[in-house]
C-alpha positions in Angstrom: 192.6 63.7 -116.0 189.4 61.8 -116.8 187.6 62.2 -113.4 188.4 64.5 -110.6 188.1 68.0 -109.3 189.7 71.4 -109.9 189.5 73.8 -106.9 189.9 77.6 -107.0 190.6 79.3 -103.7 190.7 83.0 -103.4 191.1 85.8 -100.9 189.1 88.9 -102.0 188.9 92.4 -100.8 186.6 95.3 -101.8 188.4 98.5 -102.9 185.2 100.5 -102.9 181.8 100.1 -101.1 179.6 97.2 -102.3 175.8 97.4 -102.5 173.9 94.1 -102.7 170.3 94.7 -101.7 168.4 92.3 -99.4 164.9 93.7 -100.1 164.7 95.0 -96.5 164.4 98.6 -95.5 165.0 98.5 -91.7 168.0 100.8 -91.7 167.7 102.6 -95.1 165.6 102.5 -98.2 167.7 99.5 -99.4 169.6 97.5 -96.8 172.5 95.2 -97.8 172.0 91.4 -97.6 173.3 89.8 -94.3 173.8 86.4 -92.8 174.8 85.1 -89.3 178.5 84.9 -88.6 180.0 82.9 -85.6 181.7 85.2 -83.1 184.2 84.1 -80.5 184.9 85.2 -76.9 187.1 88.2 -78.1 184.4 89.3 -80.5 186.5 88.0 -83.5 185.1 86.2 -86.5 185.6 82.4 -86.2 186.7 80.2 -89.1 184.7 76.9 -89.6 187.4 74.8 -87.8 186.8 76.8 -84.6 183.0 76.5 -84.6 183.1 74.9 -81.2 184.3 78.2 -79.7 181.2 80.2 -80.7 179.8 82.5 -78.1 177.1 84.2 -80.2 176.1 84.9 -83.8 176.0 88.4 -85.4 174.4 89.6 -88.6 177.0 90.9 -91.1 177.0 91.4 -94.9 178.1 88.8 -97.3 178.3 88.3 -101.1 175.8 85.7 -102.3 177.3 83.1 -104.7 174.4 83.9 -107.1 175.6 87.5 -107.4 179.2 86.5 -108.0 178.5 83.8 -110.5 176.1 86.0 -112.5 178.8 88.7 -112.8 181.6 86.3 -113.6 179.6 84.6 -116.4 179.2 87.9 -118.2 183.0 88.0 -118.7 182.9 84.9 -120.9 182.4 84.9 -124.7 179.6 82.4 -124.9 178.8 83.4 -128.5 182.1 82.2 -129.7 182.7 79.4 -127.2 179.3 77.6 -127.0 180.7 74.9 -124.7 181.2 77.4 -121.9 177.5 77.7 -121.3 177.3 74.1 -120.1 179.4 74.9 -117.1 176.8 77.2 -115.6 174.1 74.7 -116.4 171.5 74.6 -119.1 167.8 74.3 -118.5 166.6 70.7 -118.9 170.0 69.6 -120.2 172.6 69.5 -117.4 173.3 70.9 -114.0 176.1 73.3 -113.4 179.6 71.9 -113.4 180.7 74.5 -110.9 180.0 74.6 -107.1 180.6 78.0 -105.6 180.4 79.0 -101.9 178.8 82.1 -100.6 181.5 84.7 -100.2 181.9 85.4 -96.5 183.8 88.0 -94.6 187.0 86.7 -93.0 188.4 90.1 -91.9 186.4 93.1 -90.9 187.4 96.5 -92.5 190.0 98.7 -90.8 191.2 102.2 -91.1 194.7 103.5 -91.8 195.6 103.0 -88.1 194.5 99.4 -88.3 191.5 100.1 -86.1 188.2 98.4 -86.8 185.6 100.6 -88.5 181.8 100.0 -89.0 181.2 97.2 -91.5 178.2 99.1 -93.1 177.8 102.7 -94.1 174.7 104.6 -95.3 174.9 106.9 -98.3 172.3 109.6 -99.1 171.1 109.8 -102.7 169.3 112.6 -104.5 168.1 113.4 -108.0 168.8 116.9 -109.4 166.2 118.7 -111.4 168.3 119.6 -114.5 166.2 122.7 -115.2 166.2 124.2 -111.7 169.6 122.8 -110.6 168.0 121.8 -107.2 166.9 118.6 -105.7 163.8 117.2 -107.4 160.8 117.0 -105.2 160.5 113.7 -103.4 163.8 112.4 -105.0 165.6 111.8 -101.7 166.6 108.3 -100.7 169.3 106.4 -98.8 170.9 103.0 -99.1 173.3 100.7 -97.2 176.7 99.6 -98.4 179.4 97.3 -97.3 182.4 99.4 -96.2 185.6 99.1 -98.2 188.7 97.1 -97.1 186.9 94.0 -95.8 188.4 90.6 -96.7 186.5 87.6 -98.0 187.1 83.9 -98.7 186.0 82.3 -102.0 185.9 78.6 -102.8 184.9 77.1 -106.1 185.0 73.5 -107.2 184.8 72.4 -110.9 183.7 68.9 -111.7 185.9 66.9 -114.1 184.1 63.9 -115.7 183.3 62.5 -119.1 180.7 64.7 -120.9 178.7 64.2 -124.1 179.6 67.1 -126.4 177.9 68.3 -129.6 179.6 65.6 -131.7 177.7 63.0 -129.5 181.0 61.6 -128.2 181.8 61.3 -124.5 185.0 63.1 -123.7 186.6 64.4 -120.5 185.9 68.1 -119.8 189.3 68.6 -118.0 190.8 71.1 -120.5 187.6 73.3 -120.7 187.2 73.2 -116.9 190.9 74.2 -116.3 190.6 77.0 -118.9 187.4 78.4 -117.2 189.0 78.2 -113.8 192.1 79.9 -115.1 190.0 82.6 -116.7 188.1 83.3 -113.4 191.5 83.7 -111.6 192.4 86.3 -114.3 189.1 88.2 -113.7 189.6 88.2 -109.9 193.3 89.3 -110.1 192.5 92.1 -112.6 189.6 93.2 -110.6 185.8 93.2 -111.3 182.7 95.1 -110.5 179.9 93.5 -108.3 176.6 94.7 -107.0 174.6 97.8 -107.7 175.8 101.2 -109.0 179.0 99.9 -110.5 178.7 102.8 -113.0 179.6 105.2 -110.2 182.5 103.2 -108.8 180.8 100.9 -106.3 181.6 97.2 -106.0 185.2 97.2 -107.2 186.8 93.9 -106.0 190.2 92.3 -106.5 191.9 89.2 -105.0 194.6 86.7 -104.9 194.0 83.2 -106.2 195.3 79.6 -106.2 194.3 76.6 -108.3 194.5 73.0 -107.2 193.6 69.7 -108.9 192.6 66.3 -107.6 192.8 63.3 -109.9 190.4 60.5 -108.7 192.4 57.9 -110.6 195.1 58.4 -107.9 193.8 56.6 -104.8 195.7 59.0 -102.4 194.2 62.1 -104.1 190.7 60.5 -104.0 191.2 60.0 -100.2 192.2 63.7 -100.0 188.8 64.5 -101.5 187.0 62.3 -99.0 188.9 64.0 -96.1 188.1 67.4 -97.5 191.9 68.0 -97.8 191.7 69.9 -101.1 194.7 72.2 -101.2 197.8 70.1 -101.6 198.0 69.6 -105.4 198.6 73.0 -107.1 197.5 73.2 -110.8 199.0 75.4 -113.5 196.8 78.0 -115.2 196.3 77.6 -118.9 197.3 80.2 -121.5 194.2 79.8 -123.6 191.1 81.9 -122.7 187.3 82.0 -123.2 187.0 85.6 -121.9 185.5 88.5 -123.8 187.7 91.3 -125.0 187.2 94.7 -123.3 184.8 96.9 -125.3 185.6 100.1 -123.3 187.8 101.8 -125.8 187.4 105.5 -124.9 188.8 106.6 -121.5 190.0 109.8 -119.9 192.3 109.8 -116.9 193.1 113.1 -115.3 194.6 114.8 -112.2 193.0 117.9 -110.6 193.6 120.4 -107.9 190.8 121.8 -105.7 190.6 125.5 -106.4 188.9 126.8 -103.2 187.1 124.2 -101.1 184.9 121.1 -101.5 182.1 119.5 -99.7 179.9 116.5 -100.5 177.6 116.6 -97.4 177.4 113.8 -94.9 175.3 114.1 -91.8 176.0 112.8 -88.3 173.5 111.4 -85.9 175.4 112.8 -82.9 173.8 115.9 -81.5 177.1 117.6 -80.7 178.6 117.0 -84.1 178.7 119.6 -86.9 175.6 119.9 -89.0 177.5 118.5 -92.0 180.9 117.2 -92.9 182.6 116.0 -96.1 181.7 112.4 -97.1 184.1 109.7 -96.0 184.3 106.0 -96.9 186.5 103.6 -95.0 187.8 106.6 -92.9 189.0 108.5 -96.0 187.7 111.6 -97.6 186.4 110.7 -101.1 185.0 112.2 -104.2 182.0 110.0 -104.8 181.2 108.6 -108.2 177.5 109.6 -107.9 178.5 113.2 -107.4 180.9 113.1 -110.4 178.4 111.4 -112.7 175.5 113.7 -111.6 177.6 116.7 -112.4 178.7 115.3 -115.8 175.1 114.3 -116.7 173.7 117.7 -115.9 176.3 119.6 -117.8 176.0 117.2 -120.8 172.3 118.0 -121.0 173.1 121.7 -121.0 175.7 121.3 -123.7 173.2 119.4 -126.0 170.4 121.9 -125.4 172.9 124.8 -126.3 174.0 123.1 -129.5 170.4 122.3 -130.7 167.0 123.3 -129.4 165.1 120.0 -129.6 164.7 118.7 -126.0 163.6 115.3 -127.2 166.9 114.8 -129.0 168.7 115.7 -125.8 166.7 113.2 -123.8 167.4 110.5 -126.3 171.1 111.0 -126.3 171.4 111.4 -122.6 169.3 108.3 -121.9 171.3 106.3 -124.5 174.6 107.4 -122.9 174.1 107.9 -119.2 171.1 105.5 -118.8 167.6 106.1 -117.6 164.7 104.6 -115.7 161.0 104.8 -116.4 159.2 107.4 -114.3 155.6 108.1 -113.6 153.6 111.0 -114.9 155.1 113.4 -112.3 158.5 112.9 -113.9 160.1 112.2 -110.5 158.7 109.0 -109.0 160.3 105.9 -110.4 157.8 103.5 -111.9 157.9 100.0 -110.3 158.7 97.3 -112.8 159.5 100.0 -115.4 162.2 99.7 -118.0 165.8 100.4 -117.0 168.4 101.5 -119.5 172.0 100.9 -118.1 174.6 103.6 -118.3 177.5 103.4 -120.7 179.5 106.0 -118.8 181.6 104.7 -115.8 183.4 106.8 -113.2 185.3 105.8 -110.1 185.1 106.8 -106.5 188.4 108.7 -105.7 190.2 109.3 -102.5 191.0 113.0 -101.9 194.6 113.7 -100.7 196.5 116.6 -99.1 193.4 118.5 -97.7 192.5 119.8 -94.3 189.2 119.8 -92.6 188.1 123.0 -90.9 184.9 123.9 -89.1 183.2 126.8 -90.7 180.2 128.6 -89.1 177.5 130.1 -91.4 174.4 132.1 -90.7 171.3 133.0 -92.7 170.4 136.6 -93.1 166.8 137.9 -93.1 166.5 139.8 -96.4 164.0 142.3 -94.9 165.6 143.2 -91.6 169.2 142.5 -92.5 169.6 140.6 -89.3 170.3 136.9 -88.5 167.4 134.5 -88.8 166.7 132.9 -85.4 168.0 129.3 -85.2 169.8 129.6 -88.6 173.3 128.9 -87.3 175.0 126.2 -89.3 178.3 124.4 -88.7 180.0 122.5 -91.5 183.3 120.9 -92.2 184.4 121.4 -95.9 187.8 120.4 -97.2 190.4 123.0 -97.9 193.3 122.2 -100.3 197.0 122.3 -99.3 198.9 124.5 -101.6 201.0 123.2 -104.5 199.5 119.7 -104.1 197.6 117.4 -106.4 194.4 116.6 -104.5 192.4 114.3 -106.9 194.4 111.7 -108.8 193.2 108.9 -111.1 190.0 110.7 -112.0 188.6 108.4 -114.7 185.7 108.6 -117.2 185.2 105.5 -119.3 182.7 105.0 -122.1 181.4 101.6 -123.2 180.7 101.1 -126.9 181.7 104.7 -127.6 180.1 106.5 -130.5 181.7 109.6 -132.2 179.1 111.9 -130.6 179.8 110.4 -127.2 183.5 111.2 -127.5 182.8 114.8 -128.5 180.5 115.3 -125.5 182.9 113.7 -123.0 185.8 115.9 -124.4 183.7 119.0 -123.7 182.9 117.8 -120.2 186.7 117.4 -119.6 187.2 120.9 -120.9 184.6 122.3 -118.5 186.2 120.4 -115.5 189.7 121.5 -116.6 188.9 125.2 -116.9 187.2 125.3 -113.5 183.7 125.8 -115.1 182.0 122.6 -113.8 181.8 122.3 -110.0 181.2 119.0 -108.2 179.5 118.5 -104.8 177.4 120.9 -102.7 177.4 124.7 -102.1 178.4 125.6 -105.7 176.8 129.0 -105.2 179.5 130.0 -102.7 182.4 128.7 -104.9 182.9 125.2 -103.5 183.6 122.2 -105.7 185.6 123.9 -108.4 188.6 121.9 -109.8 191.6 123.0 -111.9 193.2 120.6 -114.4 196.8 119.5 -113.9 197.2 116.8 -116.5 195.0 114.4 -118.5 195.3 111.6 -121.0 192.6 110.7 -123.5 192.8 107.0 -124.7 190.8 106.2 -127.8 191.5 102.6 -128.6 195.2 102.3 -129.4 195.5 106.1 -129.8 196.6 108.3 -126.9 196.4 112.1 -126.5 198.2 113.9 -123.7 196.8 117.3 -122.6 198.1 119.9 -123.2 201.2 118.6 -125.0 199.4 117.2 -128.0 197.6 120.4 -128.7 200.8 121.3 -130.5 200.3 118.5 -133.0 197.8 119.6 -135.7 196.9 116.1 -136.7 195.9 115.1 -133.2 194.0 118.3 -132.6 192.1 117.7 -135.9 191.0 114.2 -134.7 189.8 115.5 -131.3 188.0 118.4 -133.0 186.3 116.0 -135.4 184.6 114.3 -132.4 183.3 117.6 -131.1 182.0 118.5 -134.6 179.9 115.3 -134.4 177.7 117.2 -131.8 176.5 119.5 -134.6 174.9 116.4 -136.3 172.9 115.5 -133.1 169.5 116.2 -134.8 170.2 113.9 -137.7 168.3 110.6 -137.5 171.3 108.5 -138.7 173.4 109.9 -135.9 170.7 109.2 -133.3 169.9 105.7 -134.6 172.3 103.9 -132.1 170.6 105.8 -129.2 167.1 105.1 -130.4 167.8 101.4 -130.9 169.4 101.1 -127.5 166.4 102.7 -125.7 163.8 100.7 -127.7 165.7 97.5 -126.9 165.5 97.9 -123.2 161.9 99.2 -123.3 160.9 96.1 -125.3 162.5 93.7 -122.8 160.0 95.0 -120.1 157.1 94.8 -122.5 
């Protein structure tokens, strides 16, 4: 094909909540971006071909094409394949060869009973003071998210035409365009992360794709283009690829039981509802990624401070591994336009299975009189585990660009979770949030270690122990160089 179009059509759905901020704060500290959707007589979303039936318009979330294209571009190896950059456009050289629609909702989220649920949910966020173990003063915020299990429509069009390449010759870009389109279908079908807080499991999206091609040298196909009849000529995906290889090579996947009970507090606006219930998303009880990562970060800090007594070393390693943001002098308030170090630790948001919800009434005792404090009657709904069941499956910790010291620290965190020593969620002081390990697999590149079976293999135990031994070298400058360089790199970008 010398001149024509390649069309990618996809149906997407979000597996976990998606957060794409609009800059507004009408409903929370950070509201999701919305646009107007046409609504019909039965309050259903209308496709473009039924626009004449519109009764009113309603503001609902959407995924901007700019957000999608920016994330997709990061999957391509532009260092090795320089020609790929042309397709997203180069300043003062050429416009983008790709036209992408905004990604609009086609089907609102539903629960397990196929009933519609709110399309937006609000999550509470806090920052824990690692010294006191309590919420840091002033570090309470909330944010809006797009609820899981919505469906979206994506349309992308790739221009095929003669292009002047680096050898100054004019050649058709058909092969490159088809390869890029094929790569994007692979990214979509394998799943990708979009929006904020992807390190704690938000923004996981997958989809089904189809490719089509229109050759303008064929008069009938050119007429199809004029009539906007784009989807009659299927195209075959290429086997070649411009995608980056995955650099997450250290991963832990585990299954746990809940030992006693668990609660990650969520608060209702209804006056007759319990004071707090366990957090739900899309109608399901979940173990939130932010709770998991917060617990891991806090314990990692304690481990490093136990092994060595230099707090600056601990701060450097934690910032280089779990990420950090620049704060003001009070150590709590985030500095506007400050540096931001992204996390290299990724966790998922996990459904909790085979549990029951029970209302539990609690009171506060006056320590002087021994009686109940007036007005201190609390109703909450924690989760209680069913016996002989696995409650938390597919618990994952992934590390990007893993260093030997990272691996040792993550293994110790797994040990603490496994042995019921690291609780997650709220009300730890009364025994909630403690987990018991059932099985776990550690993947280190091509090597795999199964707990506890491989503890019988001296060679594998020696390798795992060598990672833990790296923590003893934390104070050495050569061991910290990677972390120092990473921090300085992101600080210098802001300067």
